[in-house]
C-alpha positions in Angstrom: -186.3 -40.1 -16.2 -190.2 -39.1 -16.2 -189.1 -35.1 -17.9 -186.9 -37.7 -20.6 -190.2 -39.7 -21.7 -192.3 -37.2 -21.8 -190.2 -35.5 -24.2 -189.5 -38.1 -26.1 -193.5 -39.1 -26.7 -193.9 -35.2 -27.2 -191.3 -35.9 -30.1 -193.0 -39.2 -31.3 -196.3 -37.4 -31.6 -194.9 -34.1 -33.3 -193.6 -37.2 -35.5 -196.7 -38.5 -36.2 -199.1 -35.6 -36.9 -196.0 -34.0 -39.2 -195.4 -37.8 -40.9 -196.1 -35.9 -44.3 -193.3 -33.8 -44.2 -190.5 -36.4 -44.0 -192.5 -39.5 -45.8 -190.7 -39.5 -48.8 -187.1 -40.1 -47.5 -188.6 -42.8 -45.7 -190.6 -44.9 -48.5 -188.4 -47.4 -49.5 -188.9 -48.9 -46.1 -192.7 -48.8 -46.0 -194.2 -52.5 -46.6 -197.8 -51.5 -46.2 -201.3 -51.6 -48.0 -203.3 -48.4 -48.3 -206.0 -49.4 -50.0 -207.8 -52.5 -51.0 -210.9 -53.4 -53.9 -212.8 -56.0 -55.4 -215.9 -55.3 -57.9 -218.0 -53.0 -56.4 -220.5 -54.8 -57.2 -220.1 -57.3 -54.6 -219.2 -54.8 -51.6 -221.5 -54.1 -49.0 -219.1 -51.8 -47.1 -215.8 -49.7 -48.3 -213.0 -52.7 -48.1 -211.2 -52.1 -44.1 -208.1 -52.2 -43.4 -205.9 -52.0 -40.4 -202.1 -52.6 -39.4 -202.4 -56.2 -40.5 -205.5 -57.1 -41.7 -208.3 -56.6 -44.6 -211.5 -56.9 -44.2 -213.9 -56.9 -47.2 -218.0 -57.2 -46.1 -219.5 -58.7 -49.1 -222.9 -60.1 -50.8 -223.6 -63.6 -50.8 -223.3 -63.4 -54.6 -219.6 -63.4 -54.9 -218.2 -66.8 -55.0 -215.5 -67.1 -52.2 -214.1 -69.9 -54.5 -212.2 -67.4 -56.9 -211.6 -64.1 -55.9 -208.7 -61.5 -57.1 -208.3 -58.8 -54.7 -206.2 -55.7 -55.4 -204.0 -53.8 -53.2 -202.5 -50.4 -53.6 -199.1 -50.8 -51.7 -196.8 -48.0 -50.5 -194.6 -46.8 -53.3 -192.4 -49.4 -54.5 -193.4 -52.2 -52.4 -194.7 -55.4 -53.7 -197.1 -58.3 -52.7 -197.0 -61.9 -52.2 -199.2 -63.3 -54.1 -199.1 -60.9 -56.8 -201.7 -58.5 -57.2 -205.0 -59.5 -58.6 -204.3 -62.9 -58.1 -207.6 -65.1 -57.9 -207.4 -67.4 -54.6 -210.1 -69.7 -52.6 -211.6 -67.5 -49.8 -214.5 -70.0 -49.2 -212.8 -71.6 -46.2 -211.7 -68.4 -44.1 -208.8 -65.9 -44.2 -205.8 -66.0 -46.7 -202.4 -64.0 -45.7 -200.3 -61.4 -48.0 -196.9 -60.5 -47.8 -196.1 -57.3 -48.6 -192.0 -56.3 -49.1 -190.7 -53.0 -49.1 -188.7 -51.5 -52.1 -185.3 -51.7 -50.3 -186.3 -55.6 -49.7 -185.0 -54.4 -45.8 -188.8 -54.6 -44.3 -191.8 -56.6 -44.9 -195.4 -57.7 -43.5 -197.5 -60.1 -43.6 -201.3 -59.5 -43.8 -204.6 -61.0 -43.0 -207.3 -60.9 -46.4 -210.9 -62.0 -44.9 -214.0 -61.9 -46.5 -217.7 -61.5 -44.8 -220.7 -62.8 -46.5 -222.6 -63.0 -43.7 -225.5 -60.0 -42.6 -224.8 -58.5 -39.5 -225.6 -59.4 -36.2 -228.3 -57.8 -34.1 -227.8 -59.8 -31.0 -224.8 -58.4 -28.6 -223.3 -60.3 -25.6 -219.7 -58.2 -25.4 -218.7 -61.4 -24.3 -216.0 -62.1 -27.4 -212.9 -59.9 -27.0 -209.2 -59.9 -27.8 -206.4 -58.0 -26.6 -204.5 -55.9 -28.8 -201.2 -54.0 -28.4 -200.8 -50.5 -29.6 -198.8 -47.1 -27.8 -195.9 -45.9 -29.1 -194.0 -48.3 -27.7 -196.1 -51.1 -28.3 -196.5 -52.2 -24.9 -200.2 -51.3 -23.9 -202.7 -54.1 -24.2 -206.5 -52.7 -24.8 -209.4 -54.9 -25.6 -210.8 -55.2 -29.2 -214.7 -56.3 -29.0 -216.0 -58.4 -32.1 -219.2 -60.2 -33.1 -219.2 -64.4 -34.8 -222.1 -66.1 -36.1 -221.8 -70.2 -36.7 -221.0 -70.9 -39.7 -223.4 -73.4 -42.0 -221.4 -75.2 -44.1 -218.7 -75.4 -41.4 -220.7 -75.6 -38.2 -218.2 -73.5 -36.6 -218.1 -69.7 -35.7 -216.4 -67.2 -37.9 -215.6 -63.7 -36.9 -218.4 -61.5 -38.1 -216.8 -57.9 -37.6 -215.5 -56.2 -35.2 -216.6 -53.5 -33.2 -214.8 -49.6 -33.0 -213.7 -47.7 -30.4 -211.6 -44.8 -29.4 -208.8 -47.2 -27.3 -206.3 -46.8 -30.1 -206.1 -43.2 -30.0 -205.9 -43.4 -26.5 -203.1 -45.4 -26.2 -201.4 -42.7 -27.5 -201.9 -40.3 -24.7 -199.6 -41.3 -22.5 -196.0 -41.9 -24.6 -194.3 -43.6 -21.2 -192.1 -47.0 -22.1 -192.3 -47.4 -18.3 -196.0 -46.8 -17.8 -197.5 -49.8 -19.9 -201.3 -49.5 -19.6 -203.7 -52.7 -19.1 -206.9 -53.6 -20.4 -208.7 -52.3 -17.5 -206.6 -48.7 -18.3 -208.6 -48.3 -21.1 -212.0 -46.3 -21.9 -213.4 -49.2 -23.7 -212.7 -52.7 -22.1 -214.5 -55.9 -21.3 -216.0 -56.7 -17.3 -216.6 -59.7 -16.0 -219.6 -57.9 -14.0 -222.3 -58.0 -16.9 -225.7 -58.4 -16.8 -225.0 -62.0 -18.0 -221.4 -63.2 -18.3 -219.0 -60.3 -19.2 -220.3 -57.2 -20.6 -219.0 -54.0 -21.6 -217.7 -50.9 -19.6 -217.2 -47.7 -20.9 -214.8 -44.7 -18.5 -214.3 -41.2 -19.2 -210.5 -41.0 -18.5 -208.2 -38.0 -18.8 -205.6 -38.2 -21.8 -202.4 -36.7 -20.1 -200.2 -35.1 -20.6 -200.0 -36.0 -24.3 -204.0 -35.5 -24.9 -204.3 -31.7 -23.7 -201.3 -30.7 -26.1 -203.2 -32.7 -29.2 -206.8 -31.0 -28.3 -208.1 -33.9 -26.4 -208.6 -33.3 -22.6 -210.5 -36.2 -22.3 -211.5 -39.3 -23.7 -215.0 -40.8 -23.1 -215.4 -44.4 -23.3 -217.4 -45.5 -26.3 -218.1 -48.6 -29.0 -219.8 -48.3 -32.1 -220.7 -50.0 -35.4 -217.9 -48.3 -38.1 -214.6 -47.4 -38.0 -212.3 -45.0 -35.9 -210.0 -43.7 -38.3 -207.0 -42.2 -36.4 -204.7 -40.8 -38.2 -208.1 -38.3 -39.2 -209.2 -38.0 -35.7 -205.5 -36.5 -34.5 -206.3 -33.5 -36.6 -209.9 -33.7 -36.9 -211.4 -36.0 -34.0 -214.7 -35.6 -35.0 -214.0 -36.7 -38.5 -212.1 -39.8 -37.5 -215.2 -41.7 -36.3 -217.1 -43.3 -38.9 -220.7 -44.3 -37.7 -222.8 -47.0 -39.6 -222.2 -50.9 -41.1 -224.6 -52.5 -43.8 -228.1 -53.4 -42.3 -230.5 -54.8 -44.7 -233.5 -54.5 -42.3 -236.5 -52.2 -40.8 -235.2 -52.0 -36.8 -238.2 -51.2 -35.0 -236.8 -51.1 -30.9 -233.2 -50.6 -29.6 -233.1 -53.1 -26.2 -230.5 -53.4 -23.8 -229.0 -53.2 -19.6 -227.4 -50.8 -18.4 -225.4 -48.9 -15.1 -224.5 -46.1 -14.7 -222.5 -44.0 -12.3 -221.3 -39.9 -13.1 -217.8 -38.7 -12.1 -217.6 -35.9 -10.0 -216.7 -32.5 -12.2 -217.9 -32.1 -15.2 -215.4 -30.4 -17.6 -216.7 -28.5 -20.5 -213.8 -27.8 -23.0 -215.9 -27.4 -25.8 -218.6 -24.4 -25.0 -219.9 -23.6 -28.3 -222.3 -26.8 -28.5 -222.4 -27.6 -24.7 -226.0 -28.0 -23.7 -225.5 -29.9 -20.1 -224.2 -29.1 -16.5 -223.3 -32.1 -15.1 -222.0 -35.9 -17.1 -224.7 -38.6 -18.1 -224.1 -41.5 -20.3 -226.0 -41.7 -24.1 -226.8 -44.9 -26.9 -228.8 -44.1 -29.7 -229.1 -46.3 -33.1 -229.3 -44.4 -36.5 -230.7 -46.0 -39.6 -229.6 -44.0 -42.5 -229.5 -44.1 -46.3 -226.0 -45.1 -47.6 -223.4 -46.2 -50.7 -220.3 -48.2 -50.1 -218.4 -45.3 -48.7 -220.9 -43.0 -46.8 -220.3 -42.9 -43.1 -222.3 -40.8 -40.2 -219.0 -38.9 -38.9 -218.8 -37.8 -35.4 -220.6 -33.9 -35.8 -223.8 -35.5 -37.5 -225.6 -34.3 -34.7 -228.6 -36.7 -35.7 -229.4 -34.1 -38.7 -227.7 -35.9 -41.6 -229.8 -35.9 -44.7 -229.3 -39.1 -45.4 -230.7 -40.2 -41.7 -234.2 -42.1 -41.8 -234.7 -43.2 -37.9 -233.5 -43.0 -34.9 -233.7 -44.4 -31.5 -231.9 -42.9 -28.6 -231.8 -43.1 -25.0 -233.9 -40.0 -23.5 -233.4 -37.9 -20.6 -235.3 -39.5 -18.0 -233.4 -42.8 -18.7 -229.7 -41.3 -18.4 -229.4 -41.7 -14.6 -227.5 -43.0 -11.9 -228.0 -46.3 -11.0 -226.0 -49.1 -9.5 -228.3 -52.2 -10.5 -228.7 -53.6 -13.9 -231.6 -51.8 -15.7 -233.3 -52.3 -18.6 -233.9 -49.8 -21.6 -236.2 -50.0 -24.6 -236.2 -47.6 -26.8 -238.7 -47.2 -30.1 -237.2 -46.4 -33.6 -238.8 -42.9 -34.8 -238.8 -42.0 -38.4 -237.3 -38.3 -39.7 -240.5 -36.5 -40.6 -241.3 -37.8 -44.5 -238.8 -40.7 -44.6 -239.7 -44.2 -44.7 -238.2 -47.5 -45.0 -238.2 -48.9 -48.5 -236.6 -52.5 -48.8 -234.9 -51.5 -52.4 -232.6 -49.0 -51.1 -229.0 -49.7 -49.0 -229.0 -48.6 -45.7 -226.5 -48.8 -42.8 -226.7 -49.2 -39.2 -224.9 -46.8 -36.5 -225.4 -48.0 -32.8 -223.4 -45.7 -30.6 -222.8 -46.3 -26.9 -220.8 -43.3 -24.7 -219.7 -42.8 -20.8 -220.3 -39.3 -21.6 -223.0 -37.5 -23.6 -220.5 -35.0 -24.6 -217.6 -36.8 -25.2 -217.0 -36.0 -28.7 -216.7 -32.4 -27.7 -214.3 -33.3 -24.7 -217.1 -31.9 -22.1 -217.5 -34.8 -19.6 -216.5 -35.7 -16.2 -213.3 -38.0 -15.3 -214.9 -41.3 -13.6 -218.2 -41.4 -15.7 -218.9 -45.0 -16.0 -221.2 -46.8 -17.9 -222.1 -50.5 -18.3 -223.7 -52.0 -21.4 -225.0 -55.6 -22.0 -227.3 -57.9 -23.5 -228.3 -55.0 -26.1 -230.2 -56.4 -29.4 -231.8 -54.6 -32.3 -235.6 -55.7 -33.0 -236.3 -55.7 -36.6 -239.1 -56.1 -39.0 
């Protein structure tokens, strides 16, 4: 039975990777939003399109009472309300219905506009369970941040954190062995420094991960996007770090606990620099336009980088008690902060420093809580 499910999963994985080869046969039944857009003068970052949601992060100069977003749909698909219809988004998200060319399939999208600035204090106490995996019966945590709305005095969602959980959900393929949130590399824990916190665990991706060149998955959480379709063939390009940030950051501060796994696996020797696992956390301020990100292969050398705050080796230690870290941002030589320029902030946490290279120890576990970015 297990062999049959593994075979099915391998077929599904192969189908996933090579979808483009047969896409033409299935296009008539597709009902997806592929891209979204409004005037670039209002956008802070490129619109984020997920399976059932479109998020626009926009400047406060945009009048939300009359916005006319436009969407690129899969071939032949139609959308209701019609593309380019002006709608009132001032009271929160609105829904759109996309119909396939064949009219046999439809999908509902929530479209939201966020014009609040990024928060700088993170308690990791807001999260939701999301279904994923080949059979849609795996559930993992997605963290998000909220802010009190001045007009309604209600909390509204600012943004979602990104992680590799959506990719990890594709590594098993067993309908019978559904994963729970605590089985994923990135999850919430009730054992935070204050209440709920973040738990990151390096895990094996067997049986399918090694076949696809990803033998382990470090627990991670970051500001930005995880692009699964890109990550399948180019893992380091699938992580897009950065979110708009209009301040000069000075200090990265928070609390951690860490226990490394027993056996350090080196699956990529080319850039390997350590002999035992250790955790990592860093923040990077970089110059960026709407469509600019740092990718997983930046190696702290991208020309766009302005300043960096990274946990030093002396703090990448094992400890079973909550320990404070407080790291200053240091400017790259020749760079300064200019209030007239546009910037993004990358903030990354990982249970294995070389997890992006698939080097790490299964079982390495990092707890993070009460993080703050101090700024001028």
